[in-house]
C-alpha positions in Angstrom: 0.0 -0.1 0.0 1.5 3.4 -0.8 0.7 6.3 1.7 1.3 9.7 0.2 1.2 13.0 2.0 2.9 16.4 2.0 5.4 15.0 4.7 6.2 11.6 3.0 5.6 9.3 0.2 6.0 5.7 1.7 5.4 2.1 0.6 3.6 0.5 3.5 3.9 -3.4 3.6 1.9 -5.2 6.3 3.5 -7.2 9.0 2.5 -8.4 12.3 -1.0 -7.4 13.7 -1.7 -7.1 17.4 -4.6 -6.1 19.6 -3.9 -3.7 22.6 -7.1 -3.0 24.6 -9.4 -1.4 22.0 -6.9 -0.7 19.4 -5.7 -2.8 16.6 -1.9 -2.2 16.1 -0.7 -2.9 12.3 3.1 -3.1 12.3 5.1 -2.5 9.0 6.9 -5.6 7.5 10.1 -6.4 9.2 12.0 -5.8 5.8 10.9 -2.3 5.5 13.7 0.4 6.2 11.4 2.8 8.0 9.6 0.9 10.8 5.8 1.9 11.2 3.0 1.3 13.4 -0.7 2.1 12.6 -3.1 2.5 15.5 -6.6 1.7 14.5 -9.6 2.4 16.9 -13.2 1.2 16.8 -14.2 4.7 15.6 -11.6 4.4 12.8 -13.1 1.2 11.6 -16.7 2.8 11.5 -15.6 5.8 9.7 -13.7 3.9 7.1 -16.5 1.5 6.5 -19.2 4.3 6.3 -16.9 6.3 3.7 -16.5 3.0 1.7 -20.2 2.0 1.6 -21.0 5.6 0.5 -18.4 5.8 -2.3 -19.4 5.0 -5.8 -15.6 4.4 -6.5 -15.5 1.7 -3.8 -18.3 -0.2 -5.4 -16.9 0.0 -8.9 -13.5 -1.1 -7.5 -15.1 -4.2 -5.7 -17.1 -5.5 -8.6 -14.1 -5.0 -10.9 -11.6 -6.4 -8.3 -11.0 -9.7 -10.1 -10.1 -7.7 -13.4 -7.9 -5.2 -11.5 -6.0 -7.9 -9.4 -5.1 -10.1 -12.5 -4.3 -7.2 -14.7 -2.0 -5.7 -12.1 -0.3 -9.1 -11.6 0.3 -9.5 -15.3 1.9 -5.9 -15.4 4.5 -6.5 -12.5 8.1 -6.7 -13.5 9.7 -10.2 -13.2 11.0 -10.8 -9.5 8.5 -8.5 -7.9 6.0 -10.2 -5.3 
């Protein structure tokens, strides 16, 4: 997943996932040079689900996912996972 902002342009690969209290903690993959943690609260999950369900782009992407997935796989350079 690519995260872009005014502060950084970071490739975030998922690593371990933990739960602490009411938060879900998503760690970056151990191979990544910049270690990151994402803290997700129940409110974050509800806000994200609501935003996705109300988004026309999400539904188009969801319905077209098999096409997008296989198309992206066929366009990857050799040796890339």
